[in-house]
C-alpha positions as CSV (number, residue, x, y, z in Angstrom):
1,D,0.1,0.2,0.1
2,D,1.9,3.1,-1.0
3,S,-0.3,5.6,0.4
4,K,1.7,4.6,3.8
5,A,4.7,6.0,2.2
6,T,6.5,9.2,3.1
7,I,8.7,11.5,1.9
8,K,11.9,11.3,4.4
9,P,13.4,14.8,5.8
10,F,15.9,15.8,3.5
11,A,19.6,15.0,5.9
12,E,21.6,17.7,4.4
13,P,20.8,21.7,4.2
14,G,19.8,23.1,1.3
15,A,18.7,22.2,-2.1
16,V,19.5,18.5,-3.5
17,H,22.8,18.3,-6.1
18,V,21.9,17.2,-9.2
19,D,24.0,14.4,-10.8
20,R,25.2,12.8,-7.5
21,P,23.2,9.6,-6.2
22,Y,21.5,9.4,-3.1
23,L,19.7,5.8,-1.9
24,L,15.9,5.0,-2.4
25,K,15.8,4.2,1.6
26,D,17.6,7.8,2.4
27,L,14.6,10.1,0.3
28,I,11.3,7.4,1.5
29,D,10.2,6.2,4.5
30,H,8.0,2.9,3.2
31,P,9.0,0.3,5.4
32,D,6.2,-2.1,3.8
33,L,7.7,-1.8,0.0
34,F,11.7,-2.6,1.8
35,R,10.3,-5.0,3.5
36,A,8.8,-6.6,0.0
37,Y,12.1,-5.9,-1.8
38,P,15.1,-5.8,0.9
39,L,17.2,-4.6,-2.5
40,L,15.2,-1.6,-3.4
41,E,16.8,0.7,-0.2
42,Y,20.2,0.5,-2.4
43,T,18.5,1.8,-5.8
44,E,20.4,5.0,-6.8
45,V,18.6,8.0,-7.4
46,R,20.1,10.6,-9.3
47,F,18.6,14.3,-10.0
48,Q,18.7,16.0,-13.5
49,P,18.3,19.5,-14.0
50,D,15.0,20.1,-16.8
51,M,16.8,18.6,-20.2
52,G,13.6,20.4,-22.3
53,D,12.4,16.8,-23.4
54,N,9.6,16.7,-20.8
55,S,10.7,13.7,-19.1
56,L,10.0,13.5,-15.2
57,G,12.0,10.5,-15.3
58,W,13.1,7.1,-15.9
59,Y,14.2,3.9,-14.8
60,D,18.0,2.2,-16.2
61,E,17.1,-1.4,-16.5
62,G,21.2,-2.1,-17.1
63,T,22.3,-0.2,-13.4
64,G,18.8,-0.3,-11.8
65,D,19.7,3.3,-11.2
66,I,16.1,5.8,-11.1
67,G,16.5,9.4,-12.6
68,I,14.1,12.3,-11.5
69,T,14.2,15.9,-13.4
70,K,14.6,18.2,-10.8
71,Y,12.0,21.2,-11.0
72,S,11.8,22.7,-7.7
73,S,14.1,24.2,-4.8
74,D,12.8,21.5,-2.8
75,P,15.1,18.7,-1.6
76,L,11.8,16.2,-2.8
77,S,8.9,17.6,-3.8
78,K,5.9,15.9,-3.8
79,A,5.6,15.9,-7.2
80,E,9.3,14.8,-8.0
81,F,8.2,12.2,-5.1
82,S,5.4,10.9,-7.5
83,T,7.9,10.6,-10.0
84,L,9.9,8.4,-7.9
85,M,7.2,6.0,-6.9
86,H,6.2,5.3,-10.4
87,E,10.3,5.5,-11.6
88,V,9.6,2.2,-8.4
89,Q,7.3,0.6,-9.9
90,H,9.0,0.2,-12.9
91,Q,11.8,-1.2,-11.6
92,I,9.6,-3.8,-9.5
93,Q,8.3,-4.4,-12.8
94,G,11.6,-5.6,-14.3
95,R,12.3,-7.6,-11.2
96,E,8.8,-9.0,-11.0
97,G,8.7,-10.0,-15.0
98,C,5.8,-8.4,-15.3
99,A,4.4,-5.4,-18.0
100,R,7.3,-2.8,-18.7
101,G,7.0,0.5,-19.5
102,G,8.5,2.3,-21.9
103,N,9.1,5.7,-23.7
104,P,7.1,7.8,-26.4
105,E,9.9,7.6,-28.8
106,S,10.5,3.8,-28.5
107,M,6.4,3.6,-29.7
108,K,6.0,1.9,-33.4
109,W,3.9,1.9,-35.9
110,D,2.2,-1.2,-35.0
111,Q,1.9,-0.3,-31.8
112,F,-0.5,2.7,-33.1
113,S,-4.1,3.0,-33.0
114,P,-6.1,2.5,-36.0
115,E,-7.2,5.9,-36.2
116,W,-3.6,7.4,-36.5
117,K,-3.0,5.2,-38.7
118,E,-5.0,6.5,-41.0
119,E,-4.7,9.6,-40.2
120,I,-0.9,9.6,-40.9
121,T,-1.6,7.5,-43.7
122,Q,-4.4,9.9,-45.5
123,T,-1.6,13.0,-44.4
124,R,1.4,11.1,-46.0
125,D,-0.7,10.6,-49.3
126,I,-1.5,14.2,-49.4
127,A,2.4,15.3,-49.2
128,R,3.0,13.4,-52.2
129,F,0.5,14.7,-54.0
130,W,1.6,17.9,-53.4
131,H,5.6,16.3,-54.3
132,A,4.4,14.8,-57.3
133,R,3.1,18.5,-58.7
134,G,6.0,20.2,-57.6
135,D,4.6,21.9,-54.8
136,M,7.6,21.7,-52.3
137,A,6.2,24.5,-49.7
138,Q,2.7,22.4,-49.5
139,R,4.0,18.7,-49.8
140,D,6.6,19.9,-46.5
141,Y,3.9,21.6,-44.5
142,F,2.1,17.9,-44.9
143,M,5.0,16.3,-43.5
144,E,5.4,17.9,-40.9
145,E,1.9,17.6,-40.3
146,A,2.1,13.9,-40.6
147,A,5.7,14.2,-38.3
148,Q,3.3,15.7,-35.6
149,Y,0.8,12.6,-36.0
150,V,3.3,10.3,-35.3
151,K,4.6,12.0,-32.4
152,E,0.6,12.4,-30.7
153,A,0.3,8.8,-32.0
154,Q,3.0,6.9,-29.9
155,L,2.6,9.4,-27.1
156,E,-0.7,7.4,-27.0
157,A,0.7,4.3,-27.7
158,Y,3.2,4.6,-24.6
159,R,0.2,5.8,-22.3
160,R,-1.6,2.6,-22.7
161,L,1.5,0.3,-22.4
162,L,0.7,-2.1,-19.2
163,G,3.4,-1.2,-17.7
164,E,2.7,2.9,-17.7
165,V,-1.2,2.4,-16.5
166,E,0.2,0.3,-13.3
167,A,2.7,2.9,-12.4
168,R,0.7,5.7,-13.0
169,D,-1.9,3.8,-11.0
170,T,0.7,3.5,-8.0
171,Q,1.2,7.8,-8.8
172,W,-2.7,7.9,-7.9
173,R,-2.5,5.9,-4.6
174,L,-0.4,7.7,-2.9
175,N,-3.4,9.7,-1.9
176,F,-1.9,13.5,-2.1
């Protein structure tokens, strides 16, 4: 039950240090989690400044590390805590062999909804029409529109991944 999880008082004065690793056990108080998964206490968490990619956090399956984008001057804001618990859920999914999360950029055509596939295909067809007529400005306009549709389709497919749905449910249960 993640609703009992809390943010620990920060031991160091001032803001967290970007790119310095912190142990999960030093950031959160969650006895049930650490009882069920004792090794999670030693997960390294790194804070990183906003890189402009809209990423709030990530879990590295290779190292087991978690990264959190630092948006506030608080040692660990409620929003960052929520993101941290989302990423912890991804780590548990990996350990348990459950459905995993992902990122929008990794979503491929076969994961797009039929509606997005149709919209993208039609827009690309319009771009080809203008290309055949030599109107490169119109072609470029519709190719840019198709590229935007691909990004929106990727985001939708990402949000539908079972691992992402489960991780967002974890955030919801934090009971803010």
